[in-house]
Every structure is written in C-alpha cells, then in structure tokens.
N, C-alpha and C positions, 0 to 999 in steps of 0.2 A: 293472623302471623304469631308466630312465639317468640319469645325472650327470654333472655337469660339475665338475672341481678346477680350482683356481687355486693354485700353490703355489710355493715355492722349490724350488729342486733340495737337498733334505734333507743337511745334514749336509757341505755341499760346502765343500770346500779356498779353493775361491775366494770365500767370502765370507769367509775370515780365520781360519775356528775358531772354539772358544770359549775364553773365558776361563776359569780358574780360577773354581772355586765352586761353589754349586748351581744345579742347572737344574729349572725347573718346568714339567712339562708338562700342559697344559689343553687339556678338551673342552668346547665349548659345541654346544647341540643345541638347534635350536627348531625349530617347526609352526608354519606359519602357515595361515591360512583359504585354499584356494587360488581363486584369483578376485578375493579381495578386495583385493589389491594388485598394482602392476604389477611386483614384487620378482624376477619370473621374467626380464623383458625388464630389467631394470637390471643383474641378475648376469650376465646375457649379454655384455651391452654394456662391464662391466667386463673380463672374461673377455679381450674384445677390443682392449680399449684399455689394458691397464695390462702394463708392464714388469716380470713376477716374477722375471727374472736379476738386477734391483740391488736393495739392501737398502731403497733409498730407495723402490722403487716398492711392495717387499712390507709395508711398513710403512704407506703411502698407502693399499694394497688393504685391509688392517684395517680401517684407519679408516674407509674407504667403507661396507663393507660393515657395519659395524657401525651408524655414521649410520642408514643403511637399514635393518635391521632395527629399530633405535629410530624409523624414522618410522612404523614401522605397527605398534604397540603393538594398538592396538586388534584386529589380527586373532592376535595370538599366541592358541594353546591349549594347547601342551606344549611342556615343556621337559628339558633333562638337563643338568647342570655337575657337571664332577669338575676336580681339581688334585691330582698328587702331585709331590714334589717330589724328589729324587733328587741324589747327591753327584758323577756322573761324568758324561762326554759320554757314554760307552757305555751305559751306563745310561739315559739319556735316550733315547738314539738307539733303544734296543730296544723302551723304550717306547712312542715315538712311531710306530713302524714298528708293534707290534703294534694300537694304536689304529686308525692309519690303514688296516689289510689287515683289520681286524674292519670298518671302515665300507663300503671298497670291496667289501667279499664280498654286501653286500646289494643291488649294483647289477648288471643283466643287461647295463649296456651305460654307457662314457663316452663321452656323444655331441659335448663339445666340451670341449677340454683346455687349459691355459697353463702348462704346466710350463716353471720356469726360462726365461720369454721365448718357448717355443717352443709356437704355436699346432699345434692339430690340430681336425680336424673332422670327424665320420662325415658320411658323404654323402647316405645315407639315412636319414630321418626314423623315428621308434620308432611303431607304433600308435597311434592316437589313444584317450582314452579317450571312452567313448559320451558323447553330449552330457547337458549337465543333472547329472551327476553328482558329487555333493559329495564334498571330499577336502582335501589337503592339499599345501603345499608344505613341506621339509624343509629346513634349512641347517646347515651343519656347519660350524664354526672346531674347527680340531684347531692347536695351537700350542705351541712353547717358548719358555719366558724365562729370561733371566736372573734369578734372585730365589729367594730363601732362604724365601720362605712362599708359601702357595697362591694364586693368583690369582684364583679362584671359590672362595667360602664357600656356606654352607647356604643354599638361597631355596626359598622355600615359596608367595610371591607376586608378583604382576606386579610390585610396589613394588620388591622385593627383585630379581627379576629386572633390572629398568631400572639399580638401583643398582651392580649387575655390569659391565653393559654400559657404565656412567658410567666405571668403573674402566678398561676396555679403551682407552677414550678418553684416558685420563688419562697411559698409559705413555710412558714414552719411547724414541724409535728405536732405541738401542742398547740396549734390554731386550728388544726380538725377535729370535731367532735363527732360528727356521725355524716355518712356516704352512703350512696345506691347507686352503683352502675348500672345500666340498664343497654340492652341492645339489639336489634331484631330488623333479621332474623338470625339464628344462631347456625342454623343448617345452610353448609355452602351453597346447594344447589336450589336455595329460595332467594327471592329478593322483595323489598318491599316498591310493587310496582308505583308508577307516575299517578293510577286513581289513588292507590291505598295512602300515598304520602299527602295527596289533596284531601283525602276524606279523613285521617287520621293526625297528621302535621301539620294542619292548614295552617297554625301560626307560625311557622318556619319560613323565612325569608331567604329570598336566592343570593347568594352570595355574591356582590359585584367585583 
C-alpha cells in the first residue's frame, strides 16, 4: 500500500516552539468505501496546493480535510480515535513520533508527500488493484494541540463521530501545533482490501 502525507515539519523552531502548558496528541483514523467518493482526488489536490510550511496553511489544511471527511459521511465504515494529554513538549514529541512511525510502517511506499511545503512525487505508480475488487480508503489525522483535555472522546456511532469532527472544525488556529495527514491508497485504481484492513488496521472499529 502507498500513502501520501501532508504535514508540518514536526517541532520545528521556525514555528516558534511551544508555549508552556499541557499538550494533547490526538489520532483520528477513518475508513471509507473506496470508489464511493472522490476523496482520493481531493486529497491529492490538497497535497499539491497547500503550503504546509506556514502555520496558517497547516490549519487551513486541517479544516479542509475535516470538511471533506464530513461531506462523505455516507461512506464511513470504520474508525479509530484517541487523545492523550502530556505535560511537556518533549513528551508530546515522543508520543507523536511513536504514533507517526507506527502508521507509516504500514505503507510500502509514500508516493506523494508535502512536508513543510516541500513536494516530492514517486515517478512510477504502484501496481493497480484488480478491477472490481471492493475495498477502502483509510485517512489518518495525527495532531498535537495546546489543550489540557482530550480533543477526542469515546465514539460508538456515526453521529458521535460527526460531533467529534465538528469539534476539530471549532478549534482556534493558535491551538494547532503539529499536524500529519496520511491516506492510503493515493492511486485511484487501488484500494485497501478487506484483508489488508484487517491486517494493518485491525484496531479500527466498525461504525454503528
């Protein structure tokens, strides 16, 4: 499986560092029915158009991706959400990096990246999925926010999931410290198969 990250340069001094106080690291992951939405194309366009080297561009990216996910509520199939609050930037960075490494280790390649505004694209496409095979698109949001309480809480239904995504839209720009957006696959003729979903994303829960 290939993935495409959109991100800031984590913990960069150019972003001014962190202010004192608790930091919450949150991971939100959702699977949607592949082929049911134009999300893959939309996310690719965001990769090419977003300036992730600026704090304003990064916050705009979070808002745009969240709105895209909300638009295709009908195609949601599985989800995962977690938040953990820590007391220091070092602890937040360690936690963020652990989660990011775990997610990136699931991918065989990163075919299109935009890190701190620097675009890189793999020259050769990955092999396509056999025509007609059902599957999923998996989108991951990993973010660090200036917050003393969890950004995401317990979710058991699509309605509760929608509420959590709306809470992300209500964030203030200065709250967002670091962001990574990952999705797989990027190629429109590929899917995450049911077997791959179970193997690599086994901690996702079916949406009631």
